[in-house]
C-alpha positions, 0 to 999 in steps of 0.5 A, spaced: 530 500 456 533 495 460 536 498 467 544 496 468 544 489 470 544 488 477 547 480 480 547 479 486 552 479 490 554 486 487 557 491 493 552 496 495 557 501 492 558 499 486 550 500 484 548 505 477 544 510 480 538 511 481 536 505 484 530 503 488 533 499 494 529 495 499 534 493 506 531 486 507 532 486 515 528 492 516 524 488 511 522 483 514 522 485 521 516 489 519 512 483 516 513 479 523 512 485 527 504 486 524 503 479 524 505 478 531 502 485 533 495 482 531 496 475 533 490 474 537 486 479 536 482 475 531 483 480 526 486 477 518 491 481 514 490 482 508 496 487 505 495 492 500 500 490 495 498 498 492 504 499 494 510 494 492 506 492 486 511 485 487 509 478 486 516 476 491 513 481 496 506 479 496 508 471 497 513 473 503 507 477 506 502 470 504 508 465 508 508 470 513 501 469 515 497 473 511 490 470 508 490 474 501 492 481 497 489 488 496 489 491 489 487 497 487 486 496 480 484 490 475 490 491 471 494 491 478 492 483 480 493 481 473 501 479 475 499 477 482 493 471 480 498 470 474 504 468 479 499 464 483 495 468 489 489 466 490 486 470 494 485 477 491 480 484 494 480 490 489 479 495 494 475 499 489 470 500 485 470 497 477 466 501 474 466 499 465 464 494 460 472 492 459 474 492 466 469 488 470 470 483 463 477 482 465 476 482 473 471 477 472 476 472 467 480 473 473 476 470 479 476 464 474 482 463 477 482 466 484 477 467 489 476 475 487 472 481 492 470 488 489 467 493 492 461 497 490 457 503 492 452 504 487 446 498 485 447 500 477 456 496 478 453 490 482 448 490 475 454 491 471 458 486 475 453 480 474 453 480 468 460 480 467 460 473 472 455 471 468 459 471 462 465 467 465 461 463 469 463 465 477 461 468 483 464 475 485 466 477 492 461 483 492 462 488 498 459 495 500 464 499 501 461 505 506 464 512 507 468 511 514 471 518 514 475 519 508 471 522 503 472 519 498 468 513 495 462 509 499 455 510 501 452 512 508 454 508 513 447 505 516 441 505 512 443 506 505 449 501 506 444 496 508 439 497 500 445 497 497 447 489 501 440 488 500 441 490 492 446 485 491 443 479 496 438 480 490 442 479 485 445 472 480 453 470 480 454 476 485 455 474 493 455 479 498 462 479 501 461 484 507 462 491 508 468 496 506 471 501 512 477 504 510 479 511 513 485 513 508 485 521 511 486 517 518 493 515 516 497 521 517 493 523 522 500 525 526 498 523 534 496 517 535 490 520 540 488 523 533 488 516 530 485 512 535 480 517 535 479 516 527 480 510 527 474 508 533 469 513 530 469 509 524 470 502 527 463 505 531 460 506 524 461 499 521 459 496 527 452 499 527 452 498 520 454 491 521 447 491 526 443 494 522 444 489 516 443 483 522 436 486 523 435 485 516 437 477 517 444 479 513 450 476 515 456 480 514 461 475 515 467 481 513 469 487 515 476 490 512 480 496 513 486 500 516 492 502 514 499 502 516 497 509 521 491 505 524 492 497 522 493 495 531 487 499 533 482 497 527 485 489 529 483 491 536 476 494 535 473 487 535 469 490 530 474 489 524 476 481 523 481 483 517 486 489 515 490 491 509 496 495 511 500 497 506 507 501 507 509 498 513 514 494 509 516 499 507 516 506 511 517 513 507 518 520 510 510 522 510 509 515 515 515 517 519 511 523 520 507 520 525 507 520 532 507 512 533 508 511 542 506 507 545 504 503 537 509 498 535 513 502 531 516 500 522 522 502 521 524 504 514 526 499 509 525 503 502 530 507 500 533 511 492 540 510 491 542 516 488 549 520 486 553 527 488 552 529 480 555 536 481 558 540 487 560 546 485 556 550 490 558 551 498 553 550 502 549 544 496 549 539 491 546 536 486 544 528 486 541 524 480 535 523 484 529 528 481 521 527 480 522 522 476 526 518 480 522 521 487 515 522 489 514 528 493 507 529 493 507 528 501 513 531 502 521 532 501 525 525 502 529 525 508 537 523 507 538 517 511 545 517 515 547 525 514 545 529 520 544 537 517 543 534 510 535 535 506 533 534 500 531 541 498 528 540 492 526 536 486 527 538 477 525 533 472 533 530 472 535 533 478 535 534 486 538 539 490 541 537 496 543 543 502 549 542 506 549 546 514 556 551 514 560 545 518 558 539 515 562 535 511 559 535 504 558 529 499 563 529 494 563 528 487 561 521 485 559 519 493 552 516 495 546 518 498 540 513 500 533 518 501 528 515 503 522 517 499 517 521 502 511 517 498 513 510 497 507 508 492 507 513 487 515 512 488 516 505 487 511 505 481 516 509 477 522 503 477 522 496 474 525 493 479 527 493 486 535 491 488 535 486 495 540 489 499 543 485 505 549 487 508 551 492 503 551 486 498 545 485 493 541 478 495 536 479 490 533 484 484 525 483 484 521 486 478 515 490 480 510 486 477 505 490 476 508 497 474 504 503 471 497 498 472 493 504 473 486 501 469 
């Protein structure tokens, strides 16, 4: 099914719903704010494309100064490489012959890095790289508090790095030290403390590698919630925030000051489809239009209105007593609770400036789950 056509110049009020819209002015400010904040820190910016899955957005990030992008899956990376992105880090383990073969094939067209936490995976990557006649950058993932993938910092990481150095067709590319759970710790103090702990573990691992004569050229990690701490640590020389360009409702629940603060730029435009009961209206954006795993969306620009809950095709918006209720056919803008999986529900992002459509961008890696 193809969505209704949208042309540049179309007024926002004329868009059919639900639609995923991107306000260009705050989006552009967010990109510049990040680049400006880390300038002079020695940290490169490698934004994570899993948030947007959109080639056009990656191009704008690269033009602003990013050195490459991150992706989470091989299939997610493929459209970016095909479109000319020449430096991609897969911030994940890639397991299985078919996936590893496709990963090595990508390295025929771009510099490709990938994370590992098991020597058996290193051997698998080596075989695929030999077959494709490429060299893969392989980073050791260390668990710095995310309790997800990764080996322990220190000796275990050193032994895996040595295995990579002793394996043909792969190259030790450094350490991946991403603390995912820290990104949504609510206070600045909590996130700062978590970032300091992660940096200390990465530093100690780097120093242990040096004692074995192994140079660690890259320490990469850091998301939207901790990237300024990571860049300022002088341990990380690469950061990989993703959601900073959009800012979802969950990130907005974080405390930010005195850190630089990003602005919401991504919204789901929805329409009121029923207004029969006092105190509530029903909109046409439910579970198939919004991800709610990190909480409900926020209603933009309507004080007191609250998105109370979704079903498959419907969303309940409550209207407090004394607050004017939206009328049948009115349109509301919702700040998604979690931007990444919300974007993955749409074929396109509609870029809007000054109340009119500026461009329509494909969600190039939508559904790329393997």
